N, CA, C and O atoms as a Tinker XYZ file with bonds, in Angstrom:
   268  protein
     1  N    -23.327000  -25.598000  -53.429000    73     2
     2  CA   -22.490000  -26.387000  -52.555000    64     1     3
     3  C    -22.422000  -25.700000  -51.206000    63     2     4     5
     4  O    -22.301000  -24.477000  -51.126000    81     3
     5  N    -22.500000  -26.481000  -50.160000    73     3     6
     6  CA   -22.534000  -25.929000  -48.810000    64     5     7
     7  C    -21.166000  -25.435000  -48.381000    63     6     8     9
     8  O    -20.137000  -25.963000  -48.802000    81     7
     9  N    -21.170000  -24.416000  -47.541000    73     7    10
    10  CA   -19.943000  -23.888000  -46.984000    64     9    11
    11  C    -19.586000  -24.741000  -45.774000    63    10    12    13
    12  O    -20.279000  -24.689000  -44.758000    81    11
    13  N    -18.508000  -25.530000  -45.866000    73    11    14
    14  CA   -18.134000  -26.439000  -44.796000    64    13    15
    15  C    -17.221000  -25.796000  -43.775000    63    14    16    17
    16  O    -16.925000  -26.406000  -42.748000    81    15
    17  N    -16.765000  -24.578000  -44.029000    73    15    18
    18  CA   -15.885000  -23.905000  -43.089000    64    17    19
    19  C    -16.717000  -23.181000  -42.044000    63    18    20    21
    20  O    -17.852000  -22.774000  -42.294000    81    19
    21  N    -16.121000  -23.030000  -40.863000    73    19    22
    22  CA   -16.812000  -22.362000  -39.773000    64    21    23
    23  C    -16.923000  -20.870000  -40.014000    63    22    24    25
    24  O    -16.463000  -20.373000  -41.042000    81    23
    25  N    -17.530000  -20.146000  -39.077000    73    23    26
    26  CA   -17.696000  -18.707000  -39.252000    64    25    27
    27  C    -16.373000  -17.955000  -39.298000    63    26    28    29
    28  O    -16.298000  -16.896000  -39.921000    81    27
    29  N    -15.323000  -18.475000  -38.653000    73    27    30
    30  CA   -14.023000  -17.807000  -38.685000    64    29    31
    31  C    -13.201000  -18.235000  -39.892000    63    30    32    33
    32  O    -12.105000  -17.713000  -40.097000    81    31
    33  N    -13.696000  -19.166000  -40.695000    73    31    34
    34  CA   -12.961000  -19.612000  -41.870000    64    33    35
    35  C    -11.955000  -20.703000  -41.553000    63    34    36    37
    36  O    -11.046000  -20.950000  -42.346000    81    35
    37  N    -12.097000  -21.360000  -40.412000    73    35    38
    38  CA   -11.167000  -22.432000  -40.060000    64    37    39
    39  C    -11.660000  -23.744000  -40.650000    63    38    40    41
    40  O    -12.860000  -24.012000  -40.712000    81    39
    41  N    -10.711000  -24.543000  -41.077000    73    39    42
    42  CA   -11.034000  -25.833000  -41.674000    64    41    43
    43  C    -10.160000  -26.892000  -41.006000    63    42    44    45
    44  O     -8.969000  -26.660000  -40.795000    81    43
    45  N    -10.723000  -28.035000  -40.676000    73    43    46
    46  CA    -9.983000  -29.098000  -40.017000    64    45    47
    47  C     -9.826000  -30.274000  -40.982000    63    46    48    49
    48  O    -10.664000  -31.176000  -40.988000    81    47
    49  N     -8.757000  -30.280000  -41.807000    73    47    50
    50  CA    -8.599000  -31.377000  -42.753000    64    49    51
    51  C     -8.327000  -32.712000  -42.072000    63    50    52    53
    52  O     -8.642000  -33.758000  -42.640000    81    51
    53  N     -7.752000  -32.709000  -40.874000    73    51    54
    54  CA    -7.482000  -33.964000  -40.184000    64    53    55
    55  C     -8.785000  -34.645000  -39.770000    63    54    56    57
    56  O     -8.854000  -35.873000  -39.742000    81    55
    57  N     -9.801000  -33.878000  -39.455000    73    55    58
    58  CA   -11.088000  -34.448000  -39.071000    64    57    59
    59  C    -11.721000  -35.219000  -40.213000    63    58    60    61
    60  O    -12.228000  -36.320000  -39.999000    81    59
    61  N    -11.707000  -34.673000  -41.417000    73    59    62
    62  CA   -12.303000  -35.375000  -42.544000    64    61    63
    63  C    -11.447000  -36.582000  -42.937000    63    62    64    65
    64  O    -11.983000  -37.580000  -43.419000    81    63
    65  N    -10.143000  -36.509000  -42.742000    73    63    66
    66  CA    -9.284000  -37.659000  -43.032000    64    65    67
    67  C     -9.585000  -38.796000  -42.070000    63    66    68    69
    68  O     -9.630000  -39.957000  -42.474000    81    67
    69  N     -9.791000  -38.469000  -40.800000    73    67    70
    70  CA   -10.129000  -39.501000  -39.824000    64    69    71
    71  C    -11.479000  -40.128000  -40.142000    63    70    72    73
    72  O    -11.652000  -41.337000  -39.990000    81    71
    73  N    -12.424000  -39.327000  -40.575000    73    71    74
    74  CA   -13.735000  -39.880000  -40.933000    64    73    75
    75  C    -13.612000  -40.783000  -42.150000    63    74    76    77
    76  O    -14.262000  -41.828000  -42.207000    81    75
    77  N    -12.788000  -40.401000  -43.130000    73    75    78
    78  CA   -12.603000  -41.224000  -44.314000    64    77    79
    79  C    -11.937000  -42.549000  -43.958000    63    78    80    81
    80  O    -12.335000  -43.600000  -44.460000    81    79
    81  N    -10.935000  -42.503000  -43.101000    73    79    82
    82  CA   -10.276000  -43.748000  -42.686000    64    81    83
    83  C    -11.239000  -44.660000  -41.939000    63    82    84    85
    84  O    -11.209000  -45.876000  -42.130000    81    83
    85  N    -12.080000  -44.101000  -41.102000    73    83    86
    86  CA   -13.073000  -44.913000  -40.395000    64    85    87
    87  C    -14.051000  -45.528000  -41.386000    63    86    88    89
    88  O    -14.465000  -46.674000  -41.215000    81    87
    89  N    -14.426000  -44.779000  -42.419000    73    87    90
    90  CA   -15.325000  -45.307000  -43.445000    64    89    91
    91  C    -14.672000  -46.445000  -44.206000    63    90    92    93
    92  O    -15.313000  -47.465000  -44.460000    81    91
    93  N    -13.410000  -46.290000  -44.574000    73    91    94
    94  CA   -12.707000  -47.330000  -45.319000    64    93    95
    95  C    -12.530000  -48.576000  -44.462000    63    94    96    97
    96  O    -12.676000  -49.694000  -44.954000    81    95
    97  N    -12.215000  -48.391000  -43.181000    73    95    98
    98  CA   -12.036000  -49.539000  -42.291000    64    97    99
    99  C    -13.346000  -50.289000  -42.068000    63    98   100   101
   100  O    -13.330000  -51.510000  -41.910000    81    99
   101  N    -14.478000  -49.587000  -42.052000    73    99   102
   102  CA   -15.769000  -50.231000  -41.816000    64   101   103
   103  C    -16.372000  -50.834000  -43.071000    63   102   104   105
   104  O    -17.259000  -51.679000  -42.960000    81   103
   105  N    -15.937000  -50.445000  -44.249000    73   103   106
   106  CA   -16.562000  -50.895000  -45.496000    64   105   107
   107  C    -16.502000  -52.407000  -45.693000    63   106   108   109
   108  O    -17.535000  -52.982000  -46.036000    81   107
   109  N    -15.371000  -53.102000  -45.505000    73   107   110
   110  CA   -15.390000  -54.549000  -45.731000    64   109   111
   111  C    -16.317000  -55.288000  -44.776000    63   110   112   113
   112  O    -16.928000  -56.282000  -45.170000    81   111
   113  N    -16.439000  -54.836000  -43.539000    73   111   114
   114  CA   -17.334000  -55.493000  -42.596000    64   113   115
   115  C    -18.776000  -55.335000  -43.047000    63   114   116   117
   116  O    -19.573000  -56.261000  -42.900000    81   115
   117  N    -19.123000  -54.184000  -43.590000    73   115   118
   118  CA   -20.480000  -53.966000  -44.079000    64   117   119
   119  C    -20.792000  -54.861000  -45.268000    63   118   120   121
   120  O    -21.910000  -55.360000  -45.390000    81   119
   121  N    -19.825000  -55.068000  -46.138000    73   119   122
   122  CA   -20.055000  -55.949000  -47.287000    64   121   123
   123  C    -20.208000  -57.392000  -46.845000    63   122   124   125
   124  O    -21.030000  -58.117000  -47.405000    81   123
   125  N    -19.441000  -57.832000  -45.857000    73   123   126
   126  CA   -19.554000  -59.206000  -45.375000    64   125   127
   127  C    -20.895000  -59.414000  -44.692000    63   126   128   129
   128  O    -21.491000  -60.484000  -44.819000    81   127
   129  N    -21.373000  -58.427000  -43.982000    73   127   130
   130  CA   -22.658000  -58.562000  -43.296000    64   129   131
   131  C    -23.802000  -58.559000  -44.303000    63   130   132   133
   132  O    -24.833000  -59.183000  -44.056000    81   131
   133  N    -23.645000  -57.875000  -45.427000    73   131   134
   134  CA   -24.713000  -57.807000  -46.407000    64   133   135
   135  C    -24.798000  -59.080000  -47.247000    63   134   136   137
   136  O    -25.868000  -59.382000  -47.775000    81   135
   137  N    -23.725000  -59.824000  -47.387000    73   135   138
   138  CA   -23.731000  -61.010000  -48.241000    64   137   139
   139  C    -24.687000  -62.094000  -47.739000    63   138   140   141
   140  O    -25.438000  -62.624000  -48.558000    81   139
   141  N    -24.715000  -62.461000  -46.456000    73   139   142
   142  CA   -25.666000  -63.479000  -46.027000    64   141   143
   143  C    -27.113000  -63.031000  -46.168000    63   142   144   145
   144  O    -27.983000  -63.861000  -46.431000    81   143
   145  N    -27.393000  -61.756000  -46.002000    73   143   146
   146  CA   -28.761000  -61.278000  -46.144000    64   145   147
   147  C    -29.239000  -61.441000  -47.575000    63   146   148   149
   148  O    -30.406000  -61.759000  -47.804000    81   147
   149  N    -28.355000  -61.227000  -48.541000    73   147   150
   150  CA   -28.743000  -61.385000  -49.933000    64   149   151
   151  C    -29.015000  -62.846000  -50.259000    63   150   152   153
   152  O    -29.935000  -63.143000  -51.020000    81   151
   153  N    -28.232000  -63.767000  -49.697000    73   151   154
   154  CA   -28.448000  -65.170000  -49.992000    64   153   155
   155  C    -29.692000  -65.707000  -49.301000    63   154   156   157
   156  O    -30.330000  -66.624000  -49.817000    81   155
   157  N    -30.052000  -65.156000  -48.142000    73   155   158
   158  CA   -31.247000  -65.630000  -47.450000    64   157   159
   159  C    -32.512000  -65.064000  -48.071000    63   158   160   161
   160  O    -33.593000  -65.608000  -47.846000    81   159
   161  N    -32.415000  -63.992000  -48.842000    73   159   162
   162  CA   -33.601000  -63.439000  -49.469000    64   161   163
   163  C    -33.997000  -64.239000  -50.704000    63   162   164   165
   164  O    -35.117000  -64.080000  -51.190000    81   163
   165  N    -33.126000  -65.086000  -51.225000    73   163   166
   166  CA   -33.447000  -65.893000  -52.395000    64   165   167
   167  C    -34.616000  -66.827000  -52.163000    63   166   168   169
   168  O    -35.572000  -66.790000  -52.938000    81   167
   169  N    -34.591000  -67.670000  -51.127000    73   167   170
   170  CA   -35.740000  -68.551000  -50.867000    64   169   171
   171  C    -37.006000  -67.775000  -50.523000    63   170   172   173
   172  O    -38.108000  -68.223000  -50.839000    81   171
   173  N    -36.865000  -66.628000  -49.886000    73   171   174
   174  CA   -38.040000  -65.825000  -49.538000    64   173   175
   175  C    -38.719000  -65.316000  -50.806000    63   174   176   177
   176  O    -39.947000  -65.296000  -50.884000    81   175
   177  N    -37.929000  -64.905000  -51.803000    73   175   178
   178  CA   -38.505000  -64.427000  -53.058000    64   177   179
   179  C    -39.204000  -65.578000  -53.764000    63   178   180   181
   180  O    -40.286000  -65.400000  -54.325000    81   179
   181  N    -38.591000  -66.757000  -53.739000    73   179   182
   182  CA   -39.217000  -67.925000  -54.356000    64   181   183
   183  C    -40.526000  -68.285000  -53.681000    63   182   184   185
   184  O    -41.480000  -68.680000  -54.352000    81   183
   185  N    -40.587000  -68.155000  -52.370000    73   183   186
   186  CA   -41.814000  -68.446000  -51.637000    64   185   187
   187  C    -42.917000  -67.466000  -52.016000    63   186   188   189
   188  O    -44.066000  -67.863000  -52.209000    81   187
   189  N    -42.571000  -66.195000  -52.121000    73   187   190
   190  CA   -43.562000  -65.180000  -52.488000    64   189   191
   191  C    -44.087000  -65.437000  -53.898000    63   190   192   193
   192  O    -45.291000  -65.346000  -54.138000    81   191
   193  N    -43.192000  -65.757000  -54.827000    73   191   194
   194  CA   -43.615000  -66.045000  -56.199000    64   193   195
   195  C    -44.498000  -67.284000  -56.232000    63   194   196   197
   196  O    -45.488000  -67.314000  -56.963000    81   195
   197  N    -44.158000  -68.303000  -55.455000    73   195   198
   198  CA   -44.962000  -69.518000  -55.403000    64   197   199
   199  C    -46.356000  -69.261000  -54.858000    63   198   200   201
   200  O    -47.338000  -69.780000  -55.389000    81   199
   201  N    -46.448000  -68.464000  -53.803000    73   199   202
   202  CA   -47.755000  -68.143000  -53.227000    64   201   203
   203  C    -48.589000  -67.340000  -54.211000    63   202   204   205
   204  O    -49.785000  -67.592000  -54.357000    81   203
   205  N    -47.978000  -66.381000  -54.885000    73   203   206
   206  CA   -48.713000  -65.599000  -55.882000    64   205   207
   207  C    -49.199000  -66.485000  -57.026000    63   206   208   209
   208  O    -50.323000  -66.323000  -57.501000    81   207
   209  N    -48.365000  -67.412000  -57.467000    73   207   210
   210  CA   -48.778000  -68.323000  -58.544000    64   209   211
   211  C    -49.944000  -69.196000  -58.086000    63   210   212   213
   212  O    -50.873000  -69.432000  -58.859000    81   211
   213  N    -49.912000  -69.674000  -56.855000    73   211   214
   214  CA   -51.003000  -70.494000  -56.336000    64   213   215
   215  C    -52.302000  -69.696000  -56.250000    63   214   216   217
   216  O    -53.368000  -70.214000  -56.582000    81   215
   217  N    -52.225000  -68.450000  -55.811000    73   215   218
   218  CA   -53.417000  -67.604000  -55.731000    64   217   219
   219  C    -53.988000  -67.376000  -57.123000    63   218   220   221
   220  O    -55.206000  -67.406000  -57.301000    81   219
   221  N    -53.141000  -67.151000  -58.099000    73   219   222
   222  CA   -53.612000  -66.931000  -59.469000    64   221   223
   223  C    -54.280000  -68.193000  -60.007000    63   222   224   225
   224  O    -55.326000  -68.106000  -60.649000    81   223
   225  N    -53.700000  -69.352000  -59.760000    73   223   226
   226  CA   -54.293000  -70.613000  -60.244000    64   225   227
   227  C    -55.644000  -70.845000  -59.578000    63   226   228   229
   228  O    -56.602000  -71.222000  -60.253000    81   227
   229  N    -55.741000  -70.629000  -58.277000    73   227   230
   230  CA   -57.015000  -70.824000  -57.570000    64   229   231
   231  C    -58.056000  -69.838000  -58.086000    63   230   232   233
   232  O    -59.217000  -70.206000  -58.263000    81   231
   233  N    -57.660000  -68.597000  -58.328000    73   231   234
   234  CA   -58.592000  -67.617000  -58.849000    64   233   235
   235  C    -59.057000  -67.986000  -60.249000    63   234   236   237
   236  O    -60.229000  -67.804000  -60.582000    81   235
   237  N    -58.152000  -68.500000  -61.071000    73   235   238
   238  CA   -58.533000  -68.914000  -62.428000    64   237   239
   239  C    -59.484000  -70.105000  -62.391000    63   238   240   241
   240  O    -60.442000  -70.142000  -63.163000    81   239
   241  N    -59.248000  -71.064000  -61.529000    73   239   242
   242  CA   -60.133000  -72.226000  -61.424000    64   241   243
   243  C    -61.503000  -71.784000  -60.917000    63   242   244   245
   244  O    -62.529000  -72.237000  -61.425000    81   243
   245  N    -61.522000  -70.913000  -59.931000    73   243   246
   246  CA   -62.809000  -70.422000  -59.415000    64   245   247
   247  C    -63.569000  -69.654000  -60.489000    63   246   248   249
   248  O    -64.786000  -69.798000  -60.607000    81   247
   249  N    -62.878000  -68.856000  -61.257000    73   247   250
   250  CA   -63.522000  -68.081000  -62.329000    64   249   251
   251  C    -64.106000  -69.004000  -63.388000    63   250   252   253
   252  O    -65.218000  -68.782000  -63.866000    81   251
   253  N    -63.349000  -70.048000  -63.759000    73   251   254
   254  CA   -63.845000  -71.018000  -64.748000    64   253   255
   255  C    -65.029000  -71.819000  -64.194000    63   254   256   257
   256  O    -65.969000  -72.120000  -64.929000    81   255
   257  N    -64.988000  -72.162000  -62.910000    73   255   258
   258  CA   -66.058000  -72.951000  -62.322000    64   257   259
   259  C    -67.351000  -72.145000  -62.199000    63   258   260   261
   260  O    -68.444000  -72.688000  -62.362000    81   259
   261  N    -67.223000  -70.870000  -61.914000    73   259   262
   262  CA   -68.402000  -70.039000  -61.739000    64   261   263
   263  C    -68.886000  -69.425000  -63.068000    63   262   264   265
   264  O    -70.020000  -68.956000  -63.164000    81   263
   265  N    -68.036000  -69.435000  -64.058000    73   263   266
   266  CA   -68.366000  -68.766000  -65.308000    64   265   267
   267  C    -69.043000  -69.571000  -66.329000    63   266   268
   268  O    -69.350000  -69.067000  -67.409000    81   267
């Protein structure tokens, strides 16, 4: 574990409390911003799966036609 105290052994507990409060205050905004990104990735995943399925079908038809 890292030594978080300075060379003189001073520790600033108010500094870490302020950082924690800033983290707690920012957390709900981060969750709200992440929610639309998750919903917009749904159609993108479906598109990728559809394209992969089409490539597989075309490859299978070509293999059967040439084989």
